[in-house]
C-alpha positions as CSV (number, residue, x, y, z in Angstrom):
1,M,31.0,133.1,167.5
2,A,28.6,135.3,164.9
3,V,25.4,134.8,164.7
4,A,23.6,136.5,162.2
5,G,21.8,139.5,163.0
6,H,23.5,139.2,166.4
7,E,26.5,140.7,165.8
8,G,26.6,143.5,168.7
9,W,26.6,141.4,171.8
10,S,28.7,138.1,169.9
11,D,31.9,140.6,168.5
12,S,35.2,139.7,170.3
13,S,34.9,142.6,172.0
14,A,31.7,142.3,173.5
15,R,32.5,138.5,174.2
16,A,35.6,140.1,176.4
17,V,33.2,141.8,178.1
18,L,31.0,138.7,179.1
19,Q,34.2,136.8,180.1
20,L,35.0,139.4,182.3
21,M,31.5,139.0,184.1
22,V,31.4,135.5,184.9
23,E,35.2,135.5,186.2
24,S,33.7,138.3,188.2
25,V,30.8,137.1,189.2
26,A,32.1,133.2,189.8
27,E,34.9,134.6,192.0
28,L,32.9,136.8,194.1
29,I,30.3,134.2,195.3
30,G,33.2,131.6,195.2
31,F,31.9,129.4,192.1
32,E,34.0,127.2,190.9
33,V,32.1,127.3,187.8
34,A,30.3,129.5,186.2
35,A,28.9,130.2,182.6
36,L,26.7,132.9,180.4
37,S,24.2,131.4,178.1
38,V,21.9,133.1,175.4
39,V,19.0,131.0,173.0
40,V,19.8,131.7,169.3
41,D,17.4,130.3,167.0
42,D,16.4,127.8,170.1
43,Q,19.5,126.9,171.2
44,L,21.4,127.1,174.2
45,A,24.9,128.8,173.4
46,T,27.2,129.3,176.0
47,V,29.1,132.8,175.3
48,A,31.7,133.2,178.2
49,Y,32.5,130.5,180.8
50,T,34.9,130.0,183.9
51,G,36.0,126.7,186.2
52,P,37.8,123.9,185.2
53,E,38.4,122.7,181.4
54,E,36.5,119.3,182.0
55,Y,33.6,121.2,182.2
56,R,33.9,123.6,179.5
57,T,33.0,121.0,176.5
58,A,29.9,119.5,178.5
59,P,26.6,119.5,176.7
60,T,24.3,121.7,177.1
61,P,20.6,121.0,177.1
62,G,20.0,122.2,174.0
63,G,23.6,119.8,172.4
64,R,25.5,123.6,171.6
65,T,28.4,124.7,173.0
66,T,30.4,127.6,171.7
67,C,32.4,128.4,174.4
């Protein structure tokens, strides 16, 4: 996901680190589903997710799914 003006955190290596963080925290705490979202242009964008696939595409409150 490349968002204009946000290239630093949205490049593939940064997304890989964010994904690893979400997976690690979920495993450590014991969560089945965990996500990391950011606000981009007044919309919530999910940048990392771990859990069952059926929940991955669930709409966010801002109506935007990107993960």
